[in-house]
FITORGU-993710 format. One record per residue: residue number from 1; x, y, z of N, C-alpha, C in turn; chain; residue in three letters. Coordinates in steps of 0.001 Angstrom, whole numbers. Layout:
<tibas>
TIBA  resi   n.east  n.north     n.up  ca.east  ca.north    ca.up   c.east  c.north     c.up  chain  resn
TIBA   NUM        X        Y        Z        X         Y        Z        X        Y        Z      A   ALA
...
</tibas>
This chain:
<tibas>
TIBA  resi   n.east  n.north     n.up  ca.east  ca.north    ca.up   c.east  c.north     c.up  chain  resn
TIBA     1   120658    43238   136606   119604     42898   135652   120146    41962   134589      A   MET
TIBA     2   119338    40938   134284   119743     39982   133259   118491    39437   132587      A   PHE
TIBA     3   118480    39467   131265   117375     38922   130489   117938    38385   129178      A   GLN
TIBA     4   117529    37175   128819   118107     36581   127602   117200    35515   127027      A   SER
TIBA     5   117512    35153   125768   116950     33983   125110   118095    33242   124455      A   LYS
TIBA     6   118111    31920   124619   119138     31111   123962   118588    29736   123648      A   LEU
TIBA     7   119257    29055   122721   118838     27729   122322   119079    26732   123463      A   ARG
TIBA     8   118201    25755   123562   118306     24787   124655   119623    24018   124606      A   SER
TIBA     9   120112    23706   123380   121366     22950   123287   122557    23766   123765      A   GLU
TIBA    10   122479    25098   123648   123554     25954   124155   123593    25908   125676      A   THR
TIBA    11   122436    26036   126305   122374     25973   127770   122769    24591   128266      A   LEU
TIBA    12   122342    23544   127559   122712     22178   127958   124223    22000   127916      A   LYS
TIBA    13   124871    22540   126890   126324     22434   126798   127019    23081   127976      A   GLY
TIBA    14   126511    24240   128406   127093     24933   129561   126893    24112   130829      A   VAL
TIBA    15   125667    23648   131049   125369     22878   132260   126205    21596   132313      A   VAL
TIBA    16   126364    20919   131191   127116     19658   131161   128572    19861   131563      A   ASP
TIBA    17   129223    20883   131020   130654     21041   131294   130908    21592   132699      A   VAL
TIBA    18   129935    22310   133263   130113     22867   134612   129754    21847   135682      A   VAL
TIBA    19   128646    21117   135478   128134     20224   136523   129006    18993   136741      A   SER
TIBA    20   129960    18742   135859   130879     17628   136103   131791    17895   137298      A   THR
TIBA    21   131893    19181   137712   132755     19542   138842   131990    20061   140052      A   LEU
TIBA    22   130894    20782   139840   130190     21426   140950   128679    21267   140787      A   ILE
TIBA    23   127952    21416   141920   126491     21319   141913   125830    22695   141879      A   ASP
TIBA    24   126494    23678   142451   125994     25050   142461   127060    25965   141874      A   GLU
TIBA    25   126634    26927   141081   127596     27739   140335   127266    29217   140452      A   ALA
TIBA    26   128312    30025   140478   128152     31479   140454   128505    31979   139059      A   LYS
TIBA    27   127489    32434   138335   127693     32980   137009   127820    34503   137108      A   PHE
TIBA    28   128919    35020   136597   129174     36463   136606   128761    37003   135236      A   VAL
TIBA    29   127863    37984   135241   127270     38469   134002   127559    39950   133829      A   ILE
TIBA    30   127972    40307   132604   128143     41715   132267   127654    41919   130832      A   ASP
TIBA    31   127902    43081   130290   127378     43408   128962   127988    42550   127861      A   ALA
TIBA    32   129122    41877   128147   129802     41075   127124   129389    39608   127115      A   ASN
TIBA    33   128738    39151   128196   128344     37754   128254   128357    37208   129663      A   GLY
TIBA    34   128566    35897   129768   128477     35173   131034   129793    34437   131279      A   VAL
TIBA    35   130310    34543   132516   131569     33888   132867   131413    33103   134158      A   SER
TIBA    36   132293    32148   134341   132304     31347   135567   133712    30832   135813      A   LEU
TIBA    37   134146    30919   137050   135391     30283   137501   135066    29542   138787      A   LYS
TIBA    38   135438    28273   138849   135113     27481   140038   136063    26300   140164      A   ALA
TIBA    39   136216    25835   141401   136976     24616   141671   136048    23600   142303      A   VAL
TIBA    40   136359    22337   142144   135534     21296   142750   135771    21281   144258      A   ASP
TIBA    41   134893    20655   145048   135031     20685   146515   136361    20161   147039      A   PRO
TIBA    42   136988    19224   146319   138275     18666   146768   139463    19470   146275      A   ALA
TIBA    43   139221    20520   145501   140278     21386   144949   141277    20597   144099      A   HIS
TIBA    44   140741    19664   143337   141566     18875   142421   141461    19409   140996      A   VAL
TIBA    45   140290    19926   140642   140049     20395   139282   139401    21772   139292      A   ALA
TIBA    46   139567    22484   138184   139063     23845   138059   138466    24045   136677      A   MET
TIBA    47   137449    24908   136603   136870     25283   135315   136867    26793   135177      A   ILE
TIBA    48   137175    27250   133971   137132     28668   133613   136331    28747   132316      A   ASP
TIBA    49   135135    29334   132380   134212     29333   131241   133785    30750   130899      A   LEU
TIBA    50   133670    31034   129603   133079     32293   129151   132165    32015   127968      A   HIS
TIBA    51   130940    32520   128058   129962     32417   126982   129665    33830   126490      A   LEU
TIBA    52   130058    34103   125253   129898     35440   124702   128418    35751   124464      A   ASP
TIBA    53   128082    37025   124525   126683     37421   124300   126193    37011   122907      A   LYS
TIBA    54   127130    36819   121971   126760     36389   120622   126189    34972   120602      A   ALA
TIBA    55   126395    34201   121683   125847     32852   121763   124348    32865   122063      A   ALA
TIBA    56   123823    34031   122450   122410     34176   122794   121625    34719   121600      A   PHE
TIBA    57   120364    34326   121526   119473     34906   120519   119120    36344   120903      A   GLU
TIBA    58   118942    36574   122187   118737     37911   122739   119505    37996   124043      A   GLN
TIBA    59   120096    39145   124328   120900     39282   125538   120896    40730   125998      A   PHE
TIBA    60   120503    40946   127233   120513     42279   127828   120912    42129   129291      A   SER
TIBA    61   121961    42846   129719   122435     42648   131089   123238    43835   131579      A   ALA
TIBA    62   123107    44100   132867   124042     44936   133610   124881    44011   134474      A   ASN
TIBA    63   125928    44535   135084   126791     43708   135925   125982    43070   137055      A   ASP
TIBA    64   126013    41746   137133   125286     41046   138189   125888    39663   138386      A   THR
TIBA    65   125497    38978   139448   125900     37604   139721   124657    36771   139966      A   GLU
TIBA    66   124655    35550   139426   123552     34624   139645   124097    33332   140237      A   LEU
TIBA    67   123603    32957   141398   123938     31671   141988   122868    30661   141616      A   GLY
TIBA    68   123252    29609   140889   122267     28683   140334   122524    27246   140772      A   LEU
TIBA    69   121433    26547   141074   121462     25113   141338   121406    24411   139974      A   ASP
TIBA    70   122464    23702   139615   122556     23117   138279   121575    21970   138071      A   LEU
TIBA    71   121200    21268   139138   120201     20209   138998   118848    20789   138596      A   ASP
TIBA    72   118525    21973   139122   117269     22622   138754   117294    23052   137287      A   LYS
TIBA    73   118449    23517   136832   118559     23859   135416   118382    22626   134534      A   LEU
TIBA    74   118912    21492   134983   118731     20244   134227   117243    19891   134118      A   ARG
TIBA    75   116497    20111   135215   115066     19819   135199   114360    20630   134111      A   ASP
TIBA    76   114757    21902   133976   114166     22745   132936   114545    22232   131558      A   VAL
TIBA    77   115796    21837   131392   116257     21354   130086   115528    20087   129654      A   LEU
TIBA    78   115082    19281   130619   114346     18065   130281   112989    18378   129641      A   ARG
TIBA    79   112512    19599   129857   111233     20016   129268   111396    20488   127825      A   LEU
TIBA    80   112637    20641   127385   112892     21225   126070   113434    20176   125106      A   SER
TIBA    81   113391    20540   123823   114028     19711   122802   114994    20598   122014      A   LYS
TIBA    82   115871    19980   121255   116873     20730   120499   116209    21771   119606      A   SER
TIBA    83   116727    22986   119666   116184     24071   118865   115207    24948   119612      A   GLY
TIBA    84   114699    24458   120755   113785     25282   121543   114500    26512   122083      A   ASP
TIBA    85   113780    27612   122168   114306     28824   122791   113965    28819   124274      A   LEU
TIBA    86   114961    29059   125098   114757     29170   126541   114943    30632   126935      A   ILE
TIBA    87   113925    31174   127562   113976     32570   127997   114298    32621   129485      A   GLU
TIBA    88   115251    33466   129867   115640     33621   131267   115573    35093   131647      A   MET
TIBA    89   115028    35329   132848   114904     36712   133329   115163    36745   134822      A   ARG
TIBA    90   116027    37645   135237   116314     37812   136650   115215    38651   137307      A   GLN
TIBA    91   114628    38095   138363   113655     38823   139180   114395    39303   140421      A   ASP
TIBA    92   114936    40516   140346   115773     41026   141434   114985    41225   142725      A   GLU
TIBA    93   113737    41611   142605   112925     41888   143788   112709    40630   144627      A   GLU
TIBA    94   112475    39495   143973   112222     38235   144689   113450    37329   144723      A   ARG
TIBA    95   114553    37787   144184   115793     37010   144138   115567    35654   143471      A   ASN
TIBA    96   114987    35705   142278   114678     34497   141528   115174    34612   140096      A   ARG
TIBA    97   115261    33451   139459   115451     33406   138016   114183    32813   137422      A   LEU
TIBA    98   113591    33533   136495   112374     33081   135838   112756    32496   134476      A   VAL
TIBA    99   112421    31226   134264   112799     30529   133038   111538    30050   132323      A   ILE
TIBA   100   111461    30333   131043   110306     29918   130253   110746    29051   129083      A   SER
TIBA   101   110052    27930   128909   110239     27039   127764   108869    26842   127141      A   VAL
TIBA   102   108627    27440   125998   107299     27372   125403   106278    27997   126335      A   GLY
TIBA   103   105236    27229   126682   104181     27726   127557   104434    27429   129038      A   ASN
TIBA   104   105584    26827   129333   105908     26462   130716   106868    27495   131302      A   ILE
TIBA   105   106557    27959   132505   107413     28919   133203   107782    28353   134566      A   THR
TIBA   106   109072    28429   134888   109538     28007   136208   110263    29167   136868      A   ARG
TIBA   107   109923    29388   138122   110578     30421   138924   111400    29733   139999      A   ARG
TIBA   108   112710    29893   139941   113584     29232   140913   114335    30246   141748      A   MET
TIBA   109   114417    29970   143045   115178     30834   143932   116652    30762   143587      A   ASN
TIBA   110   117318    31901   143647   118755     31934   143402   119504    31463   144652      A   LEU
TIBA   111   120665    30851   144434   121518     30381   145515   122432    31530   145950      A   VAL
TIBA   112   122663    31647   147244   123569     32689   147735   124987    32448   147203      A   SER
TIBA   113   125626    33505   146731   126991     33388   146202   128046    33823   147218      A   THR
TIBA   114   127628    34146   148426   128575     34674   149420   129702    33708   149734      A   GLU
TIBA   115   129376    32426   149834   130411     31453   150186   131142    30875   148991      A   GLY
TIBA   116   130823    31331   147779   131458     30787   146585   132738    31550   146276      A   MET
TIBA   117   133799    30812   146028   135111     31424   145831   135241    32047   144444      A   SER
TIBA   118   136250    32896   144314   136625     33477   143018   138058    33052   142721      A   ASP
TIBA   119   138249    31802   142321   139615     31298   142143   140336    31991   140997      A   PRO
TIBA   120   141632    32156   141182   142461     32705   140117   143007    31554   139271      A   LYS
TIBA   121   142948    31731   137981   143474     30712   137073   144998    30789   137098      A   VAL
TIBA   122   145677    29721   137526   147139     29774   137605   147784    29924   136233      A   PRO
TIBA   123   148837    30690   136202   149574     30901   134955   150757    29928   134923      A   ASN
TIBA   124   150543    28774   134320   151544     27708   134294   152046    27517   132872      A   ILE
TIBA   125   153364    27454   132734   153956     27170   131428   154051    25663   131238      A   THR
TIBA   126   153337    25154   130253   153320     23723   129978   154016    23473   128638      A   LEU
TIBA   127   155050    22631   128628   155930     22529   127459   155352    21811   126248      A   PRO
TIBA   128   154322    20995   126442   153784     20223   125311   152329    20608   125056      A   ALA
TIBA   129   151990    20784   123785   150626     21125   123409   150223    20286   122200      A   LYS
TIBA   130   149032    19716   122281   148526     18943   121160   147015    19141   121059      A   LEU
TIBA   131   146498    18893   119884   145056     18972   119655   144586    17649   119077      A   SER
TIBA   132   143400    17208   119548   142895     15897   119157   141372    15962   119056      A   VAL
TIBA   133   140802    15175   118173   139346     15058   118108   138857    14323   119351      A   ASN
TIBA   134   137847    14879   120004   137431     14361   121308   136970    12916   121242      A   ILE
TIBA   135   136415    12490   120100   135944     11106   120000   137080    10103   120187      A   GLU
TIBA   136   138270    10438   119704   139423      9541   119877   139722     9350   121363      A   GLU
TIBA   137   139704    10446   122099   140033     10395   123525   138922     9708   124311      A   LEU
TIBA   138   137686     9964   123973   136568      9341   124682   136566     7829   124482      A   GLN
TIBA   139   136969     7388   123314   137066      5945   123045   138156     5312   123914      A   ARG
TIBA   140   139302     6012   124023   140382      5513   124854   140008     5458   126325      A   GLY
TIBA   141   139287     6477   126787   138856      6508   128190   137891     5373   128483      A   ILE
TIBA   142   136988     5110   127562   136013      4036   127761   136714     2692   127937      A   LYS
TIBA   143   137798     2501   127202   138548      1243   127306   139397     1178   128561      A   ALA
TIBA   144   139809     2352   129076   140824      2385   130133   140280     2543   131544      A   ALA
TIBA   145   139063     3077   131694   138650      3510   133029   138405     2372   134018      A   GLU
TIBA   146   138215     1144   133543   138006        28   134460   139321     -640   134867      A   SER
TIBA   147   140439     -168   134328   141727      -831   134547   142432     -339   135811      A   ILE
TIBA   148   142368      979   136058   143137      1565   137157   142437     2823   137658      A   SER
TIBA   149   142862     3302   138831   142296      4540   139373   143110     5764   138959      A   ASP
TIBA   150   144094     5556   138091   144865      6691   137576   145164     6465   136088      A   HIS
TIBA   151   145549     7548   135442   145840      7494   134012   147080     8315   133715      A   ILE
TIBA   152   147880     7836   132790   149118      8523   132411   148945     9160   131043      A   SER
TIBA   153   149284    10446   130967   149296     11155   129691   150745    11366   129286      A   LEU
TIBA   154   151075    10951   128083   152455     11002   127600   152496    11663   126227      A   ASN
TIBA   155   153451    12533   126035   153637     13162   124730   155120    13212   124399      A   ALA
TIBA   156   155430    13075   123107   156795     13227   122618   156702    13776   121196      A   ASN
TIBA   157   157812    14087   120565   157739     14682   119216   157037    13820   118173      A   PRO
TIBA   158   156845    12506   118470   156223     11606   117498   154729    11397   117704      A   ASP
TIBA   159   154209    11813   118885   152790     11590   119106   152390    11663   120559      A   GLY
TIBA   160   151210    11105   120864   150590     11174   122182   150119     9785   122576      A   PHE
TIBA   161   150246     9464   123869   149777      8171   124348   149102     8331   125704      A   GLU
TIBA   162   147988     7643   125841   147237      7586   127086   147350     6153   127597      A   LEU
TIBA   163   147778     5977   128855   148024      4644   129394   147322     4492   130740      A   ILE
TIBA   164   146588     3388   130891   146001      2999   132171   146534     1610   132517      A   SER
TIBA   165   147276     1525   133623   147913       259   133991   147506     -145   135397      A   GLU
TIBA   166   146891    -1325   135511   146510     -1874   136803   147469    -2955   137244      A   GLY
TIBA   167   147035    -3746   138219   147900     -4806   138742   148136    -5898   137706      A   ASP
TIBA   168   147137    -6163   136872   147281     -7267   135904   147072    -6833   134461      A   THR
TIBA   169   146319    -5755   134242   145963     -5362   132873   146501    -3979   132534      A   ASP
TIBA   170   146591    -3731   131241   147047     -2437   130745   146270    -2087   129476      A   LEU
TIBA   171   145854     -829   129385   145220      -325   128167   145988      906   127707      A   VAL
TIBA   172   146229      968   126404   146972      2092   125838   146242     2626   124611      A   SER
TIBA   173   146106     3932   124551   145620      4604   123347   146804     5377   122778      A   LEU
TIBA   174   147290     4949   121622   148455      5575   121010   148028     6327   119757      A   LYS
TIBA   175   148301     7636   119738   147945      8465   118600   149215     9080   118007      A   LEU
TIBA   176   149717     8530   116912   150897      9121   116279   150569    10516   115745      A   PRO
TIBA   177   151601    11233   115412   151457     12637   115020   150457    12828   113881      A   LYS
TIBA   178   150430    11905   112935   149557     12086   111772   148080    11880   112092      A   ASP
TIBA   179   147759    11339   113281   146365     11190   113706   145909    12318   114626      A   LEU
TIBA   180   146837    13210   114983   146499     14361   115813   146168    15548   114918      A   LEU
TIBA   181   145366    16463   115433   145090     17698   114696   146328    18562   114654      A   VAL
TIBA   182   147073    18602   115773   148334     19347   115830   149172    18799   116973      A   SER
TIBA   183   150474    19066   116920   151394     18629   117973   152572    19581   118044      A   LEU
TIBA   184   152834    20092   119249   153987     20941   119506   154660    20417   120762      A   ASP
TIBA   185   155666    19579   120578   156338     18915   121699   157789    18650   121315      A   CYS
TIBA   186   158723    19256   122027   160141     19094   121715   160776    17944   122488      A   LYS
TIBA   187   160351    17758   123745   160926     16714   124586   159811    15864   125194      A   ASP
TIBA   188   160085    14597   125498   159059     13740   126096   158577    14292   127444      A   PRO
TIBA   189   157270    14214   127685   156682     14628   128962   155696    13553   129405      A   VAL
TIBA   190   155481    13492   130723   154576     12479   131279   154032    12957   132611      A   ARG
TIBA   191   152730    12773   132812   152100     13068   134102   150982    12077   134358      A   SER
TIBA   192   150739    11796   135650   149645     10936   136080   148491    11793   136596      A   LEU
TIBA   193   147258    11310   136369   146077     12035   136841   145054    11043   137390      A   TYR
TIBA   194   144211    11484   138338   143166     10594   138849   142168    10243   137748      A   PRO
TIBA   195   141919     8960   137577   141082      8502   136475   139659     9038   136556      A   MET
TIBA   196   139061     9049   137770   137664      9462   137870   137486    10904   137413      A   ASP
TIBA   197   138378    11780   137821   138279     13182   137402   138494    13324   135900      A   TYR
TIBA   198   139570    12729   135404   139897     12892   133986   138792    12323   133108      A   PHE
TIBA   199   138277    11165   133487   137204     10536   132725   135966    11417   132694      A   SER
TIBA   200   135575    11976   133840   134379     12821   133900   134539    14082   133046      A   ASN
TIBA   201   135726    14677   133077   135960     15868   132269   135850    15549   130777      A   LEU
TIBA   202   136490    14479   130359   136488     14115   128939   135081    13759   128463      A   ILE
TIBA   203   134322    13076   129295   132960     12687   128919   132039    13901   128772      A   ARG
TIBA   204   132329    14977   129499   131464     16165   129468   131668    17010   128218      A   ALA
TIBA   205   132752    16773   127486   133066     17600   126311   132214    17157   125130      A   ILE
TIBA   206   131566    18093   124438   130622     17727   123365   131292    16994   122208      A   PRO
TIBA   207   130529    16104   121585   130988     15408   120386   131299    16430   119292      A   ALA
TIBA   208   132287    16098   118466   132681     16992   117382   133671    18060   117781      A   GLY
TIBA   209   134073    18057   119050   134987     19078   119567   136437    18721   119266      A   THR
TIBA   210   137219    19728   118912   138680     19576   118863   139218    20054   120204      A   VAL
TIBA   211   139852    19155   120933   140353     19449   122282   141835    19760   122244      A   LEU
TIBA   212   142221    20853   122890   143632     21203   123052   144097    20726   124422      A   SER
TIBA   213   145169    19941   124444   145723     19388   125688   147112    19970   125900      A   ILE
TIBA   214   147339    20555   127063   148634     21108   127427   149158    20361   128645      A   ASN
TIBA   215   150322    19724   128532   150853     18922   129625   152347    19160   129801      A   ILE
TIBA   216   152839    18715   130977   154256     18769   131290   154605    17562   132142      A   GLY
TIBA   217   155725    17629   132842   156142     16553   133733   155651    16828   135144      A   ASN
TIBA   218   154726    15981   135630   154161     16130   136982   153590    17522   137202      A   ASP
TIBA   219   152881    18017   136198   152240     19327   136260   150755    19173   135940      A   LEU
TIBA   220   149936    20161   136318   148516     20092   135936   148357    19990   134426      A   PRO
TIBA   221   147294    19333   134005   146944     19299   132594   145896    20379   132354      A   VAL
TIBA   222   146015    21066   131223   145023     22077   130849   144314    21612   129589      A   ARG
TIBA   223   143003    21584   129655   142172     21169   128530   141378    22380   128052      A   LEU
TIBA   224   141570    22780   126803   140882     23940   126235   139993    23501   125083      A   ASP
TIBA   225   138761    24015   125053   137866     23703   123944   136781    24765   123836      A   PHE
TIBA   226   136098    24740   122701   135034     25710   122452   133671    25055   122598      A   GLU
TIBA   227   132683    25880   122960   131294     25449   122991   130453    26481   122229      A   ILE
TIBA   228   129183    26198   122058   128248     27131   121418   128740    27586   120045      A   ALA
TIBA   229   129240    26639   119265   129677     26964   117918   130807    27968   117861      A   GLY
TIBA   230   131697    27904   118835   132836     28823   118879   132544    30134   119580      A   GLY
TIBA   231   131325    30303   120100   130966     31545   120807   131146    31427   122311      A   LYS
TIBA   232   131706    30312   122741   132026     30102   124140   133325    29337   124263      A   GLY
TIBA   233   134047    29576   125351   135324     28900   125586   135345    28310   126993      A   LYS
TIBA   234   135940    27120   127097   136061     26440   128381   137502    26008   128580      A   VAL
TIBA   235   137965    26171   129818   139295     25696   130200   139138    24858   131468      A   LYS
TIBA   236   139596    23610   131395   139681     22750   132579   141152    22670   133015      A   TYR
TIBA   237   141376    22669   134315   142696     22381   134875   142549    21231   135861      A   LEU
TIBA   238   143424    20246   135763   143369     19077   136655   144746    18853   137266      A   LEU
TIBA   239   144782    18764   138605   146042     18573   139316   146592    17174   139068      A   ALA
TIBA   240   147922    17054   139038   148517     15723   138801   148503    14861   140039      A   PRO
TIBA   241   148639    13588   139817   148845     12630   140905   150340    12323   140934      A   ARG
TIBA   242   150986    12699   142002   152445     12527   142093   152758    11122   142612      A   ILE
TIBA   243   153610    10422   141880   154016      9080   142282   154964     9128   143460      A   GLU
TIBA   244   154776     8186   144399   155707      8065   145510   156930     7276   145069      A   ASN
TIBA   245   158073     7702   145569   159316      6988   145219   159343     5618   145874      A   ASP
</tibas>
């Protein structure tokens, strides 16, 4: 059983950060809130999300799972404006989710969750950690994404640098320590990542967010940030692109 009311911008934030990796999602719901763990079809990136019940205006639930088509949720969100309350109710008998926005009600069939995996979040020790305002990173990505199909993330005790280098052109976003929110890095580290994945992840993060980046040498990057005014947490993991000798 699941029944709730939440602001449209809260649901939009969840859909945006999840749909950058997958089209259908299995949301695990209990008395504490809503969680999701999923990997993209190519197993290059992973998301680990939790939305606390405090993010909802009303929330009532027993342990259940909902398989949802994210494009259908987007269709509902297009009917709403910021500040609107969206009511959701699980119809267990018909295996549907009933969603109401004002005077409009949509009943959507739930997606089967049988084939959806339950990935374990790897416990990786990453030696460098920094925090940055997302707008700085989004600006750098906008300048860099047409240059190459990969991107280099570099950190050292003095700051952070994002580099995209193609056959003829190079773009660099250099953020010294005093322009970062925080920096914890003892030794230089560097890893390459696929540009399309990294760009899509960064673009999905809401404006005004402080993003925590954890990196190492040729290791996955972990991106941590909050949603729903701090009442939700998201973790992205992206596999590195290993250079051939």
